[in-house]
A tleap script that builds the chain and sets N, CA, C and O, in Angstrom:
source leaprc.protein.ff14SB
mol = sequence {
  NMET ALA ALA THR LEU GLU VAL GLU ALA ARG
  LYS VAL LYS GLU VAL SER ALA VAL ASP SER
  VAL ASP LEU LEU PHE LEU GLY SER GLY VAL
  TYR GLY GLY ARG PRO ALA ARG SER MET ARG
  GLU PHE LEU ARG LYS LEU PRO SER LEU GLU
  GLU VAL LYS ILE ALA LEU PHE GLY THR TYR
  GLY ALA GLN PRO ARG GLN LEU ASP THR MET
  ALA ARG LEU VAL GLN GLU LYS GLY GLY GLU
  ILE LEU GLY ARG PHE SER CYS LYS GLY ARG
  ASP TRP PHE THR LEU GLY LEU ILE GLY ARG
  GLY HIE PRO SER PRO ALA GLU LEU GLU ALA
  ALA ALA SER PHE ALA GLN GLN ILE ARG ASP
  ARG ALA GLU LYS LEU SER ASP ARG GLU SER
  CGLU
}
set mol.1.N position { 11.399 91.683 112.383 }
set mol.1.CA position { 10.292 92.227 111.629 }
set mol.1.C position { 9.910 91.293 110.480 }
set mol.1.O position { 8.733 91.013 110.257 }
set mol.2.N position { 10.910 90.824 109.766 }
set mol.2.CA position { 10.624 89.929 108.641 }
set mol.2.C position { 9.926 88.656 109.122 }
set mol.2.O position { 8.994 88.177 108.476 }
set mol.3.N position { 10.371 88.113 110.242 }
set mol.3.CA position { 9.733 86.904 110.769 }
set mol.3.C position { 8.289 87.180 111.164 }
set mol.3.O position { 7.409 86.356 110.912 }
set mol.4.N position { 8.041 88.313 111.773 }
set mol.4.CA position { 6.682 88.681 112.164 }
set mol.4.C position { 5.777 88.788 110.949 }
set mol.4.O position { 4.627 88.349 110.978 }
set mol.5.N position { 6.301 89.375 109.881 }
set mol.5.CA position { 5.518 89.581 108.664 }
set mol.5.C position { 5.540 88.380 107.729 }
set mol.5.O position { 4.843 88.355 106.715 }
set mol.6.N position { 6.355 87.378 108.083 }
set mol.6.CA position { 6.514 86.164 107.272 }
set mol.6.C position { 6.951 86.495 105.842 }
set mol.6.O position { 6.378 86.022 104.861 }
set mol.7.N position { 7.992 87.329 105.770 }
set mol.7.CA position { 8.585 87.705 104.488 }
set mol.7.C position { 10.096 87.524 104.584 }
set mol.7.O position { 10.651 87.322 105.664 }
set mol.8.N position { 10.735 87.600 103.443 }
set mol.8.CA position { 12.189 87.476 103.397 }
set mol.8.C position { 12.820 88.856 103.480 }
set mol.8.O position { 12.483 89.745 102.698 }
set mol.9.N position { 13.733 89.037 104.424 }
set mol.9.CA position { 14.501 90.281 104.497 }
set mol.9.C position { 15.590 90.218 103.435 }
set mol.9.O position { 16.232 89.184 103.252 }
set mol.10.N position { 15.792 91.327 102.741 }
set mol.10.CA position { 16.802 91.357 101.688 }
set mol.10.C position { 17.696 92.575 101.862 }
set mol.10.O position { 17.250 93.627 102.322 }
set mol.11.N position { 18.941 92.423 101.496 }
set mol.11.CA position { 19.883 93.541 101.519 }
set mol.11.C position { 19.648 94.397 100.291 }
set mol.11.O position { 19.395 93.878 99.204 }
set mol.12.N position { 19.733 95.729 100.464 }
set mol.12.CA position { 19.481 96.607 99.325 }
set mol.12.C position { 20.480 96.383 98.198 }
set mol.12.O position { 20.178 96.669 97.040 }
set mol.13.N position { 21.648 95.883 98.516 }
set mol.13.CA position { 22.638 95.583 97.478 }
set mol.13.C position { 22.158 94.465 96.551 }
set mol.13.O position { 22.654 94.329 95.432 }
set mol.14.N position { 21.201 93.669 97.013 }
set mol.14.CA position { 20.680 92.538 96.235 }
set mol.14.C position { 19.377 92.868 95.512 }
set mol.14.O position { 18.823 92.013 94.821 }
set mol.15.N position { 18.878 94.107 95.664 }
set mol.15.CA position { 17.598 94.494 95.076 }
set mol.15.C position { 17.837 95.568 94.026 }
set mol.15.O position { 18.504 96.568 94.288 }
set mol.16.N position { 17.288 95.355 92.840 }
set mol.16.CA position { 17.477 96.357 91.780 }
set mol.16.C position { 16.223 97.186 91.536 }
set mol.16.O position { 16.316 98.282 90.984 }
set mol.17.N position { 15.060 96.695 91.929 }
set mol.17.CA position { 13.811 97.429 91.717 }
set mol.17.C position { 12.790 96.991 92.752 }
set mol.17.O position { 12.932 95.946 93.387 }
set mol.18.N position { 11.766 97.803 92.907 }
set mol.18.CA position { 10.687 97.477 93.839 }
set mol.18.C position { 9.347 97.510 93.119 }
set mol.18.O position { 8.362 98.028 93.644 }
set mol.19.N position { 9.318 96.955 91.917 }
set mol.19.CA position { 8.079 96.884 91.144 }
set mol.19.C position { 7.047 96.038 91.877 }
set mol.19.O position { 7.388 95.064 92.548 }
set mol.20.N position { 5.805 96.415 91.745 }
set mol.20.CA position { 4.675 95.658 92.304 }
set mol.20.C position { 4.731 95.544 93.825 }
set mol.20.O position { 4.260 94.558 94.392 }
set mol.21.N position { 5.296 96.534 94.478 }
set mol.21.CA position { 5.377 96.527 95.937 }
set mol.21.C position { 4.415 97.573 96.482 }
set mol.21.O position { 4.428 98.730 96.060 }
set mol.22.N position { 3.584 97.149 97.424 }
set mol.22.CA position { 2.656 98.081 98.061 }
set mol.22.C position { 3.188 98.595 99.387 }
set mol.22.O position { 2.920 99.730 99.781 }
set mol.23.N position { 3.950 97.740 100.076 }
set mol.23.CA position { 4.485 98.076 101.394 }
set mol.23.C position { 5.947 97.683 101.439 }
set mol.23.O position { 6.310 96.553 101.113 }
set mol.24.N position { 6.779 98.622 101.843 }
set mol.24.CA position { 8.228 98.395 101.851 }
set mol.24.C position { 8.801 98.847 103.183 }
set mol.24.O position { 8.583 99.981 103.608 }
set mol.25.N position { 9.533 97.958 103.840 }
set mol.25.CA position { 10.242 98.283 105.071 }
set mol.25.C position { 11.696 98.547 104.700 }
set mol.25.O position { 12.338 97.712 104.063 }
set mol.26.N position { 12.213 99.697 105.095 }
set mol.26.CA position { 13.590 100.068 104.799 }
set mol.26.C position { 14.329 100.331 106.102 }
set mol.26.O position { 13.890 101.142 106.917 }
set mol.27.N position { 15.456 99.644 106.301 }
set mol.27.CA position { 16.184 99.808 107.545 }
set mol.27.C position { 17.665 99.990 107.347 }
set mol.27.O position { 18.255 99.481 106.394 }
set mol.28.N position { 18.260 100.731 108.274 }
set mol.28.CA position { 19.705 100.964 108.240 }
set mol.28.C position { 20.189 101.361 109.622 }
set mol.28.O position { 19.450 101.927 110.427 }
set mol.29.N position { 21.438 101.050 109.869 }
set mol.29.CA position { 22.106 101.593 111.036 }
set mol.29.C position { 22.516 103.026 110.716 }
set mol.29.O position { 22.294 103.504 109.603 }
set mol.30.N position { 23.100 103.694 111.667 }
set mol.30.CA position { 23.542 105.073 111.455 }
set mol.30.C position { 25.070 105.091 111.384 }
set mol.30.O position { 25.756 104.517 112.229 }
set mol.31.N position { 25.574 105.756 110.366 }
set mol.31.CA position { 27.009 105.830 110.122 }
set mol.31.C position { 27.360 107.285 109.871 }
set mol.31.O position { 27.076 107.824 108.802 }
set mol.32.N position { 27.981 107.923 110.865 }
set mol.32.CA position { 28.310 109.336 110.731 }
set mol.32.C position { 27.055 110.188 110.587 }
set mol.32.O position { 27.064 111.188 109.870 }
set mol.33.N position { 25.972 109.798 111.267 }
set mol.33.CA position { 24.734 110.548 111.225 }
set mol.33.C position { 23.874 110.267 110.003 }
set mol.33.O position { 22.832 110.900 109.830 }
set mol.34.N position { 24.284 109.334 109.154 }
set mol.34.CA position { 23.551 109.035 107.922 }
set mol.34.C position { 23.286 107.535 107.830 }
set mol.34.O position { 23.912 106.738 108.529 }
set mol.35.N position { 22.335 107.157 106.944 }
set mol.35.CA position { 22.150 105.721 106.709 }
set mol.35.C position { 23.357 105.172 105.950 }
set mol.35.O position { 24.170 105.931 105.424 }
set mol.36.N position { 23.459 103.874 105.900 }
set mol.36.CA position { 24.550 103.225 105.174 }
set mol.36.C position { 24.585 103.736 103.729 }
set mol.36.O position { 23.549 104.050 103.143 }
set mol.37.N position { 25.763 103.810 103.182 }
set mol.37.CA position { 25.932 104.268 101.799 }
set mol.37.C position { 25.082 103.441 100.836 }
set mol.37.O position { 24.474 103.984 99.914 }
set mol.38.N position { 25.043 102.125 101.054 }
set mol.38.CA position { 24.257 101.265 100.162 }
set mol.38.C position { 22.777 101.648 100.188 }
set mol.38.O position { 22.110 101.569 99.156 }
set mol.39.N position { 22.247 102.063 101.348 }
set mol.39.CA position { 20.846 102.485 101.437 }
set mol.39.C position { 20.648 103.803 100.698 }
set mol.39.O position { 19.682 103.959 99.950 }
set mol.40.N position { 21.545 104.736 100.901 }
set mol.40.CA position { 21.421 106.030 100.205 }
set mol.40.C position { 21.460 105.828 98.692 }
set mol.40.O position { 20.655 106.411 97.966 }
set mol.41.N position { 22.387 105.011 98.219 }
set mol.41.CA position { 22.499 104.757 96.776 }
set mol.41.C position { 21.251 104.055 96.244 }
set mol.41.O position { 20.752 104.395 95.172 }
set mol.42.N position { 20.756 103.086 96.989 }
set mol.42.CA position { 19.548 102.366 96.594 }
set mol.42.C position { 18.377 103.333 96.420 }
set mol.42.O position { 17.689 103.304 95.399 }
set mol.43.N position { 18.156 104.180 97.409 }
set mol.43.CA position { 17.028 105.108 97.343 }
set mol.43.C position { 17.194 106.128 96.222 }
set mol.43.O position { 16.218 106.490 95.566 }
set mol.44.N position { 18.392 106.583 96.001 }
set mol.44.CA position { 18.625 107.563 94.929 }
set mol.44.C position { 18.397 106.961 93.545 }
set mol.44.O position { 17.978 107.667 92.627 }
set mol.45.N position { 18.666 105.663 93.383 }
set mol.45.CA position { 18.530 105.008 92.076 }
set mol.45.C position { 17.095 104.613 91.737 }
set mol.45.O position { 16.776 104.388 90.569 }
set mol.46.N position { 16.233 104.528 92.737 }
set mol.46.CA position { 14.851 104.133 92.469 }
set mol.46.C position { 14.168 105.184 91.606 }
set mol.46.O position { 14.316 106.381 91.853 }
set mol.47.N position { 13.414 104.744 90.584 }
set mol.47.CA position { 12.738 105.718 89.735 }
set mol.47.C position { 11.569 106.417 90.439 }
set mol.47.O position { 11.374 107.619 90.263 }
set mol.48.N position { 10.807 105.687 91.220 }
set mol.48.CA position { 9.636 106.268 91.875 }
set mol.48.C position { 9.152 105.350 92.987 }
set mol.48.O position { 9.291 104.129 92.918 }
set mol.49.N position { 8.587 105.963 93.999 }
set mol.49.CA position { 7.934 105.209 95.070 }
set mol.49.C position { 6.474 105.633 95.191 }
set mol.49.O position { 5.846 105.432 96.230 }
set mol.50.N position { 5.936 106.226 94.113 }
set mol.50.CA position { 4.531 106.632 94.108 }
set mol.50.C position { 3.662 105.432 94.459 }
set mol.50.O position { 3.881 104.328 93.961 }
set mol.51.N position { 2.694 105.652 95.304 }
set mol.51.CA position { 1.729 104.633 95.731 }
set mol.51.C position { 2.343 103.505 96.559 }
set mol.51.O position { 1.704 102.474 96.770 }
set mol.52.N position { 3.572 103.692 97.028 }
set mol.52.CA position { 4.206 102.692 97.887 }
set mol.52.C position { 4.186 103.220 99.318 }
set mol.52.O position { 4.593 104.351 99.583 }
set mol.53.N position { 3.712 102.394 100.220 }
set mol.53.CA position { 3.725 102.718 101.646 }
set mol.53.C position { 5.069 102.265 102.202 }
set mol.53.O position { 5.551 101.180 101.876 }
set mol.54.N position { 5.669 103.105 103.044 }
set mol.54.CA position { 7.020 102.852 103.539 }
set mol.54.C position { 7.049 102.864 105.065 }
set mol.54.O position { 6.399 103.691 105.704 }
set mol.55.N position { 7.807 101.940 105.633 }
set mol.55.CA position { 8.120 101.941 107.060 }
set mol.55.C position { 9.637 102.043 107.175 }
set mol.55.O position { 10.364 101.286 106.532 }
set mol.56.N position { 10.106 102.963 107.982 }
set mol.56.CA position { 11.542 103.149 108.187 }
set mol.56.C position { 11.926 102.623 109.556 }
set mol.56.O position { 11.190 102.786 110.529 }
set mol.57.N position { 13.092 101.986 109.618 }
set mol.57.CA position { 13.573 101.496 110.908 }
set mol.57.C position { 15.086 101.484 110.934 }
set mol.57.O position { 15.740 101.522 109.892 }
set mol.58.N position { 15.629 101.430 112.127 }
set mol.58.CA position { 17.075 101.364 112.233 }
set mol.58.C position { 17.547 101.291 113.671 }
set mol.58.O position { 16.786 101.472 114.622 }
set mol.59.N position { 18.817 101.020 113.786 }
set mol.59.CA position { 19.468 101.042 115.085 }
set mol.59.C position { 20.449 102.207 115.099 }
set mol.59.O position { 20.854 102.709 114.051 }
set mol.60.N position { 20.820 102.623 116.292 }
set mol.60.CA position { 21.712 103.768 116.425 }
set mol.60.C position { 22.591 103.615 117.649 }
set mol.60.O position { 22.271 102.868 118.574 }
set mol.61.N position { 23.704 104.333 117.642 }
set mol.61.CA position { 24.577 104.364 118.800 }
set mol.61.C position { 24.231 105.529 119.702 }
set mol.61.O position { 24.071 105.357 120.910 }
set mol.62.N position { 24.115 106.721 119.121 }
set mol.62.CA position { 23.817 107.917 119.902 }
set mol.62.C position { 22.424 108.469 119.579 }
set mol.62.O position { 21.610 108.673 120.480 }
set mol.63.N position { 22.152 108.710 118.287 }
set mol.63.CA position { 20.866 109.255 117.866 }
set mol.63.C position { 20.450 108.624 116.536 }
set mol.63.O position { 21.305 108.308 115.709 }
set mol.64.N position { 19.139 108.439 116.323 }
set mol.64.CA position { 18.670 107.821 115.074 }
set mol.64.C position { 18.532 108.831 113.933 }
set mol.64.O position { 17.479 108.905 113.300 }
set mol.65.N position { 19.569 109.598 113.670 }
set mol.65.CA position { 19.499 110.652 112.644 }
set mol.65.C position { 19.396 110.097 111.226 }
set mol.65.O position { 18.989 110.822 110.319 }
set mol.66.N position { 19.751 108.840 111.013 }
set mol.66.CA position { 19.677 108.273 109.671 }
set mol.66.C position { 18.260 108.228 109.144 }
set mol.66.O position { 18.050 108.270 107.932 }
set mol.67.N position { 17.281 108.144 110.033 }
set mol.67.CA position { 15.892 108.048 109.599 }
set mol.67.C position { 15.424 109.335 108.926 }
set mol.67.O position { 14.588 109.287 108.023 }
set mol.68.N position { 15.949 110.482 109.349 }
set mol.68.CA position { 15.588 111.748 108.703 }
set mol.68.C position { 16.076 111.772 107.259 }
set mol.68.O position { 15.344 112.198 106.366 }
set mol.69.N position { 17.297 111.323 107.024 }
set mol.69.CA position { 17.839 111.277 105.662 }
set mol.69.C position { 17.045 110.295 104.815 }
set mol.69.O position { 16.704 110.592 103.670 }
set mol.70.N position { 16.750 109.132 105.372 }
set mol.70.CA position { 15.966 108.141 104.634 }
set mol.70.C position { 14.575 108.687 104.306 }
set mol.70.O position { 14.073 108.482 103.200 }
set mol.71.N position { 13.956 109.376 105.256 }
set mol.71.CA position { 12.629 109.943 105.025 }
set mol.71.C position { 12.675 110.964 103.891 }
set mol.71.O position { 11.791 110.979 103.034 }
set mol.72.N position { 13.680 111.802 103.882 }
set mol.72.CA position { 13.800 112.808 102.825 }
set mol.72.C position { 13.935 112.150 101.459 }
set mol.72.O position { 13.275 112.558 100.503 }
set mol.73.N position { 14.791 111.128 101.362 }
set mol.73.CA position { 14.995 110.436 100.085 }
set mol.73.C position { 13.727 109.708 99.624 }
set mol.73.O position { 13.417 109.689 98.433 }
set mol.74.N position { 13.007 109.117 100.560 }
set mol.74.CA position { 11.756 108.429 100.231 }
set mol.74.C position { 10.713 109.436 99.746 }
set mol.74.O position { 10.022 109.191 98.757 }
set mol.75.N position { 10.603 110.552 100.435 }
set mol.75.CA position { 9.608 111.557 100.055 }
set mol.75.C position { 9.936 112.187 98.711 }
set mol.75.O position { 9.026 112.525 97.955 }
set mol.76.N position { 11.214 112.352 98.399 }
set mol.76.CA position { 11.612 112.868 97.091 }
set mol.76.C position { 11.155 111.939 95.970 }
set mol.76.O position { 10.924 112.386 94.846 }
set mol.77.N position { 11.027 110.665 96.270 }
set mol.77.CA position { 10.582 109.674 95.281 }
set mol.77.C position { 9.070 109.464 95.310 }
set mol.77.O position { 8.540 108.654 94.549 }
set mol.78.N position { 8.375 110.190 96.183 }
set mol.78.CA position { 6.924 110.103 96.222 }
set mol.78.C position { 6.357 109.045 97.143 }
set mol.78.O position { 5.153 108.792 97.115 }
set mol.79.N position { 7.188 108.422 97.958 }
set mol.79.CA position { 6.708 107.388 98.879 }
set mol.79.C position { 5.985 107.981 100.070 }
set mol.79.O position { 6.271 109.102 100.491 }
set mol.80.N position { 5.042 107.216 100.614 }
set mol.80.CA position { 4.284 107.638 101.787 }
set mol.80.C position { 4.810 106.900 103.015 }
set mol.80.O position { 4.742 105.673 103.080 }
set mol.81.N position { 5.323 107.629 103.967 }
set mol.81.CA position { 5.897 107.027 105.176 }
set mol.81.C position { 4.792 106.804 106.201 }
set mol.81.O position { 4.132 107.743 106.643 }
set mol.82.N position { 4.608 105.546 106.566 }
set mol.82.CA position { 3.577 105.188 107.546 }
set mol.82.C position { 4.088 105.214 108.974 }
set mol.82.O position { 3.298 105.345 109.909 }
set mol.83.N position { 5.389 105.093 109.161 }
set mol.83.CA position { 5.927 105.106 110.510 }
set mol.83.C position { 7.421 104.891 110.534 }
set mol.83.O position { 8.046 104.519 109.542 }
set mol.84.N position { 7.972 105.143 111.721 }
set mol.84.CA position { 9.411 104.974 111.961 }
set mol.84.C position { 9.602 104.207 113.259 }
set mol.84.O position { 8.828 104.335 114.207 }
set mol.85.N position { 10.651 103.411 113.270 }
set mol.85.CA position { 11.020 102.691 114.493 }
set mol.85.C position { 12.538 102.719 114.607 }
set mol.85.O position { 13.252 102.493 113.630 }
set mol.86.N position { 13.018 102.999 115.806 }
set mol.86.CA position { 14.465 102.918 116.035 }
set mol.86.C position { 14.712 102.444 117.456 }
set mol.86.O position { 13.904 102.656 118.361 }
set mol.87.N position { 15.835 101.808 117.617 }
set mol.87.CA position { 16.249 101.383 118.946 }
set mol.87.C position { 17.774 101.391 118.994 }
set mol.87.O position { 18.452 101.407 117.967 }
set mol.88.N position { 18.269 101.379 120.175 }
set mol.88.CA position { 19.710 101.391 120.373 }
set mol.88.C position { 20.323 100.117 119.815 }
set mol.88.O position { 19.753 99.031 119.925 }
set mol.89.N position { 21.471 100.270 119.226 }
set mol.89.CA position { 22.240 99.142 118.728 }
set mol.89.C position { 23.650 99.256 119.278 }
set mol.89.O position { 23.926 100.116 120.114 }
set mol.90.N position { 24.510 98.425 118.831 }
set mol.90.CA position { 25.902 98.520 119.275 }
set mol.90.C position { 26.569 99.724 118.658 }
set mol.90.O position { 26.420 99.970 117.461 }
set mol.91.N position { 27.286 100.461 119.438 }
set mol.91.CA position { 28.020 101.634 118.977 }
set mol.91.C position { 29.450 101.204 118.667 }
set mol.91.O position { 30.284 101.112 119.567 }
set mol.92.N position { 29.728 100.942 117.397 }
set mol.92.CA position { 31.042 100.428 117.023 }
set mol.92.C position { 32.128 101.487 117.121 }
set mol.92.O position { 33.316 101.166 117.101 }
set mol.93.N position { 31.724 102.751 117.228 }
set mol.93.CA position { 32.702 103.821 117.415 }
set mol.93.C position { 33.441 103.610 118.739 }
set mol.93.O position { 34.619 103.944 118.863 }
set mol.94.N position { 32.738 103.055 119.719 }
set mol.94.CA position { 33.347 102.756 121.020 }
set mol.94.C position { 33.625 101.257 121.144 }
set mol.94.O position { 33.626 100.711 122.248 }
set mol.95.N position { 33.858 100.604 120.023 }
set mol.95.CA position { 34.144 99.167 119.975 }
set mol.95.C position { 33.001 98.321 120.526 }
set mol.95.O position { 33.217 97.219 121.032 }
set mol.96.N position { 31.797 98.842 120.424 }
set mol.96.CA position { 30.627 98.084 120.855 }
set mol.96.C position { 30.386 98.087 122.343 }
set mol.96.O position { 29.538 97.341 122.832 }
set mol.97.N position { 31.110 98.908 123.076 }
set mol.97.CA position { 30.978 98.893 124.532 }
set mol.97.C position { 29.722 99.593 125.027 }
set mol.97.O position { 29.118 99.149 126.003 }
set mol.98.N position { 29.319 100.673 124.377 }
set mol.98.CA position { 28.172 101.442 124.864 }
set mol.98.C position { 26.861 100.694 124.659 }
set mol.98.O position { 26.036 100.635 125.571 }
set mol.99.N position { 26.662 100.131 123.491 }
set mol.99.CA position { 25.387 99.493 123.194 }
set mol.99.C position { 25.360 98.004 123.438 }
set mol.99.O position { 24.523 97.303 122.869 }
set mol.100.N position { 26.242 97.509 124.259 }
set mol.100.CA position { 26.265 96.068 124.520 }
set mol.100.C position { 24.901 95.598 125.015 }
set mol.100.O position { 24.310 96.213 125.903 }
set mol.101.N position { 24.410 94.513 124.441 }
set mol.101.CA position { 23.116 93.966 124.841 }
set mol.101.C position { 21.937 94.538 124.067 }
set mol.101.O position { 20.782 94.213 124.344 }
set mol.102.N position { 22.238 95.387 123.099 }
set mol.102.CA position { 21.167 95.982 122.286 }
set mol.102.C position { 21.274 95.477 120.863 }
set mol.102.O position { 22.380 95.196 120.400 }
set mol.103.N position { 20.198 95.357 120.174 }
set mol.103.CA position { 18.840 95.498 120.652 }
set mol.103.C position { 18.507 94.428 121.693 }
set mol.103.O position { 18.865 93.258 121.553 }
set mol.104.N position { 17.823 94.863 122.719 }
set mol.104.CA position { 17.437 93.976 123.818 }
set mol.104.C position { 16.208 93.157 123.411 }
set mol.104.O position { 15.565 93.470 122.410 }
set mol.105.N position { 15.880 92.120 124.170 }
set mol.105.CA position { 14.654 91.362 123.876 }
set mol.105.C position { 13.414 92.256 123.851 }
set mol.105.O position { 12.536 92.053 123.012 }
set mol.106.N position { 13.323 93.229 124.738 }
set mol.106.CA position { 12.172 94.143 124.749 }
set mol.106.C position { 12.148 95.003 123.490 }
set mol.106.O position { 11.079 95.273 122.943 }
set mol.107.N position { 13.323 95.433 123.029 }
set mol.107.CA position { 13.399 96.242 121.804 }
set mol.107.C position { 13.023 95.399 120.577 }
set mol.107.O position { 12.364 95.889 119.661 }
set mol.108.N position { 13.438 94.157 120.568 }
set mol.108.CA position { 13.071 93.267 119.463 }
set mol.108.C position { 11.569 93.005 119.451 }
set mol.108.O position { 10.955 92.927 118.387 }
set mol.109.N position { 10.989 92.872 120.620 }
set mol.109.CA position { 9.540 92.699 120.715 }
set mol.109.C position { 8.823 93.953 120.224 }
set mol.109.O position { 7.807 93.861 119.534 }
set mol.110.N position { 9.349 95.125 120.577 }
set mol.110.CA position { 8.759 96.388 120.106 }
set mol.110.C position { 8.876 96.497 118.588 }
set mol.110.O position { 7.968 97.016 117.938 }
set mol.111.N position { 9.973 96.019 118.018 }
set mol.111.CA position { 10.154 96.043 116.563 }
set mol.111.C position { 9.126 95.146 115.878 }
set mol.111.O position { 8.558 95.515 114.850 }
set mol.112.N position { 8.894 93.986 116.444 }
set mol.112.CA position { 7.895 93.066 115.884 }
set mol.112.C position { 6.501 93.684 115.961 }
set mol.112.O position { 5.717 93.569 115.019 }
set mol.113.N position { 6.194 94.330 117.066 }
set mol.113.CA position { 4.905 94.986 117.232 }
set mol.113.C position { 4.747 96.129 116.223 }
set mol.113.O position { 3.681 96.299 115.632 }
set mol.114.N position { 5.806 96.903 116.035 }
set mol.114.CA position { 5.810 97.978 115.043 }
set mol.114.C position { 5.502 97.424 113.653 }
set mol.114.O position { 4.676 97.978 112.928 }
set mol.115.N position { 6.162 96.342 113.289 }
set mol.115.CA position { 5.953 95.747 111.964 }
set mol.115.C position { 4.490 95.334 111.779 }
set mol.115.O position { 3.901 95.583 110.728 }
set mol.116.N position { 3.921 94.717 112.780 }
set mol.116.CA position { 2.521 94.288 112.700 }
set mol.116.C position { 1.591 95.498 112.590 }
set mol.116.O position { 0.653 95.487 111.793 }
set mol.117.N position { 1.845 96.528 113.376 }
set mol.117.CA position { 1.010 97.732 113.336 }
set mol.117.C position { 1.074 98.397 111.961 }
set mol.117.O position { 0.051 98.847 111.443 }
set mol.118.N position { 2.258 98.461 111.372 }
set mol.118.CA position { 2.416 99.061 110.052 }
set mol.118.C position { 1.659 98.239 109.008 }
set mol.118.O position { 0.963 98.803 108.164 }
set mol.119.N position { 1.789 96.917 109.060 }
set mol.119.CA position { 1.072 96.077 108.099 }
set mol.119.C position { -0.438 96.268 108.239 }
set mol.119.O position { -1.140 96.385 107.236 }
set mol.120.N position { -0.939 96.302 109.469 }
set mol.120.CA position { -2.371 96.506 109.694 }
set mol.120.C position { -2.819 97.861 109.151 }
set mol.120.O position { -3.869 97.965 108.516 }
set mol.121.N position { -2.024 98.891 109.401 }
set mol.121.CA position { -2.362 100.231 108.913 }
set mol.121.C position { -2.368 100.270 107.386 }
set mol.121.O position { -3.266 100.858 106.783 }
set mol.122.N position { -1.376 99.649 106.763 }
set mol.122.CA position { -1.302 99.618 105.295 }
set mol.122.C position { -2.503 98.894 104.710 }
set mol.122.O position { -3.050 99.325 103.694 }
set mol.123.N position { -2.921 97.797 105.338 }
set mol.123.CA position { -4.081 97.052 104.854 }
set mol.123.C position { -5.354 97.885 104.952 }
set mol.123.O position { -6.176 97.867 104.035 }
set mol.124.N position { -5.526 98.618 106.057 }
set mol.124.CA position { -6.695 99.477 106.208 }
set mol.124.C position { -6.697 100.578 105.156 }
set mol.124.O position { -7.742 100.878 104.579 }
set mol.125.N position { -5.540 101.183 104.898 }
set mol.125.CA position { -5.454 102.227 103.876 }
set mol.125.C position { -5.760 101.665 102.497 }
set mol.125.O position { -6.432 102.312 101.694 }
set mol.126.N position { -5.277 100.479 102.224 }
set mol.126.CA position { -5.520 99.836 100.938 }
set mol.126.C position { -7.006 99.544 100.749 }
set mol.126.O position { -7.549 99.736 99.661 }
set mol.127.N position { -7.658 99.079 101.811 }
set mol.127.CA position { -9.096 98.808 101.761 }
set mol.127.C position { -9.875 100.091 101.464 }
set mol.127.O position { -10.799 100.080 100.651 }
set mol.128.N position { -9.510 101.184 102.112 }
set mol.128.CA position { -10.185 102.466 101.876 }
set mol.128.C position { -9.983 102.954 100.464 }
set mol.128.O position { -10.911 103.470 99.840 }
set mol.129.N position { -8.759 102.792 99.948 }
set mol.129.CA position { -8.444 103.256 98.600 }
set mol.129.C position { -9.185 102.450 97.532 }
set mol.129.O position { -9.492 102.973 96.461 }
set mol.130.N position { -9.469 101.187 97.822 }
set mol.130.CA position { -10.140 100.343 96.831 }
set mol.130.C position { -11.669 100.487 96.870 }
set mol.130.O position { -12.361 99.964 95.997 }
set mol.131.N position { -12.191 101.187 97.872 }
set mol.131.CA position { -13.648 101.363 97.972 }
set mol.131.C position { -14.149 102.371 96.964 }
set mol.131.O position { -15.348 102.643 96.907 }
savepdb mol mol.pdb
quit
């Protein structure tokens, strides 16, 4: 996704604020049905996501339940969710045996397409808001 959008992907542990951000992609794997602890802590510490467009994404072993938790935390901060993307990843609970080969090339292509669609949608919304 970052390559498609020509931006730098950053770990939430390395980010302290999201000032001056119009569009934010947030991603996490699923751990015990939730996003990574670092993602939950990051979202809880943010003061506000008002006027920020958000895209959620992640990989999962069984179900992409982490996206629901992330969506709730984003909405509590006032962020607007433009879309969600998830695909199968390696299931480390089974030592990576179930999700071997995931994300597949087709899933990676779908992720890139999702990123482009979200950026296009955000730009259209921004144009409408500035009129």
